[in-house]
C-alpha positions in Angstrom: 15.7 3.2 -8.6 13.1 1.9 -11.0 10.4 -0.6 -10.0 7.9 -2.6 -11.9 4.8 -3.8 -10.3 2.6 -6.7 -11.3 -1.1 -6.2 -10.8 -3.3 -9.3 -10.8 -6.5 -7.3 -11.1 -8.0 -3.9 -10.7 -7.5 -2.4 -7.3 -9.1 0.5 -5.7 -7.4 3.4 -4.0 -10.8 4.9 -3.0 -12.2 2.1 -0.7 -10.5 2.1 2.7 -12.0 -1.3 3.4 -9.9 -3.0 0.7 -6.1 -3.3 0.2 -5.1 -1.1 -2.8 -2.4 -3.6 -3.7 -4.2 -7.0 -3.6 -7.9 -5.9 -3.1 -8.2 -8.0 0.1 -10.8 -7.0 2.6 -9.5 -5.1 5.6 -10.9 -4.8 9.2 -10.3 -1.1 8.9 -8.4 1.4 6.7 -6.0 2.4 9.5 -4.4 -0.2 11.7 -6.1 -3.0 9.8 -4.2 -1.9 6.6 -0.8 -1.7 8.5 -1.4 -5.2 10.0 -2.3 -6.6 6.5 0.8 -5.1 4.9 3.0 -6.5 7.7 1.5 -10.0 7.3 1.6 -10.1 3.5 5.1 -9.9 1.9 3.8 -8.9 -1.6 1.7 -6.1 -0.2 4.6 -5.0 2.0 6.9 -4.8 -1.1 4.3 -2.8 -3.0 3.7 -0.5 -0.1 7.4 0.2 0.3 7.7 0.9 -3.5 4.7 3.2 -3.3 6.2 5.1 -0.3 9.5 5.5 -2.1 7.7 6.9 -5.3 5.7 9.5 -3.4 8.5 10.5 -0.9 9.4 13.6 -2.8 5.8 14.7 -3.1 5.5 15.3 0.7 7.3 17.9 2.6 9.1 16.7 5.7 8.8 13.3 7.2 5.6 11.3 6.9 4.6 9.1 9.8 2.3 6.8 7.8 
């Protein structure tokens, strides 16, 4: 399945205090990120697409 994402600005995958999809500030890079994704439908969609794209890169099941 092919997906197209729309980025409204530059996001960072290196700063765990910011959402890599919308660049919003997070309380923390662990549970704070999960809570943010669950509360924001656009980020949830982007996260699901990202997980699907990398699924073949990881051996076994990933719990993240």
